[in-house]
C-alpha positions, 0 to 999 in steps of 0.5 A: 500500500505504501509503494503506490503512494511512494511512486506517486510522490516520487513522480510528482517531485520529479515533475516539479523539479523538472518544471522548476529547472525549466522555469529557472532556465527561462528566467535566467536567460540572458537579456537581448541586446539593446533594442535601439542604438543611442542617438537622436530620432523622430518618433512618429505614431498613428493611433486611431488614425491620428498621426503625431510626431515628436523629436526623441533621443535614446540614451542608456536604454531610455527613450526621451520624447520632447513634447510641447509639455516637456521631456517624457522618459520611457524605459525601453524593455528589450525583447528578442527582435526589438524592444517596447515602451509602456506609456503607463496608461495601458498603451504599449509601443513596440518600437518600429511596429505596432501600438496596443491599448491593452489587447487592442491594436490601435496603430503603429509607430516609427523611430527614424534617425535624424 
């Protein structure tokens, strides 16, 4: 009677250890290289069909947008194949790609050197 319980416990432990090893490997994987090279850019977006453009700068993984209201800094999150910024208001901008509001596609953007 103890033998089946021991087999189940051993199997569960092995499965948990394998899962933990896999998660540990994924979590500790090296970060992607910098998504955007440092320099001066023009950041252009089209959200809900409305175009907008602003001068921008990238330094040390931070995108700084120069708006009429002053400079706004966004940390660039590196991901394989590029990077993105979060506006803090539910919007995510995949640099040089698509813009999302939550799960909804709302437009696109470009980051052109100047």
